[in-house]
Phi, psi and omega in degrees: 000137179284150172299161179301318181219109181260359181292134175268153180299152180240134175244118177271127175252122182238147180171176188290140174285350182252013181293159177210176174060230186304318182299322179292322177297316179297317181298317180296316178296321178297319177301321178296320179296317179302313179297315181302323182275000174083016179262159172273147179260133175243131175225179175277001172077003182264202181274201176060230181303318183298313180292319181296314178296319179298317179300311181300316181294311182298315180294336179270006177090011180273175179257133182240127178244128179250128174249093190265160177281355187272176180249342182261146183296333183269006180266070183205156179293157189289355183258006183270126177282318181237141182231126175247097179281127184262338186054032184250359185058219182296338180299339179294348179299334176297324181284311181296328180294338180240007182280352177255145169295332178224143180244129178249124181256128177232109182066228173108149178240209186299320179298319178296321179301320179295321178294321177300315181299315178296316179302318180294311183294331180259023167063034175272133173300137182240131174243135182235134177278100183290349180277356183246136179295149180116201185296327181298321179291322184288328186259350181304127179080004184250155167272139179287317175199196186284351188293337184228158180266352181263184178231167174289128180285125180260137177231139178262334185228165176294325177299316177296321178300315181301317179296313182294317180293319178298318179298317179293321178296322178295327178293338181295340178282350179276159176301147185311320181292344182260357186287314179222166178272356185283171177256141181256013182285160179261134178165000000 
């Protein structure tokens, strides 16, 4: 007989496919943290932040799920264990933005901003790496709008990220109404 719930938690890592340098190092380390904490990693399956986080997670023994904008099964970064091709282009950001129980933002441009908006509106806890240029730095410690009473958790280091991510994962064991102070209504 199966356990009541065998699903493992999912952490979506979002950020630019064109990122480089420090942000890629942070993304790879973040992927390792996700694996260490026993969560599955969800990305958009492309390059940049997505590939770096996927690499870190996969190399650390974690599971990587890619939700790509493409239509073919082979159009995904080489570190993804599972690939969900949406053939939706940028519209797939609605899916990646809510595919994590927790959403981690590293850098990011306009596509990342759309994923942040979906994560916020659908009441996903958001953690942002304030040490990386882009949207993660701009939103760390901020409320996106009036829909929720909480703010985006800002982290400067991987050590801070591990503590914040672990705390959010522990909240998943609580009943849904106790997880965040935000509202999950549509409007």
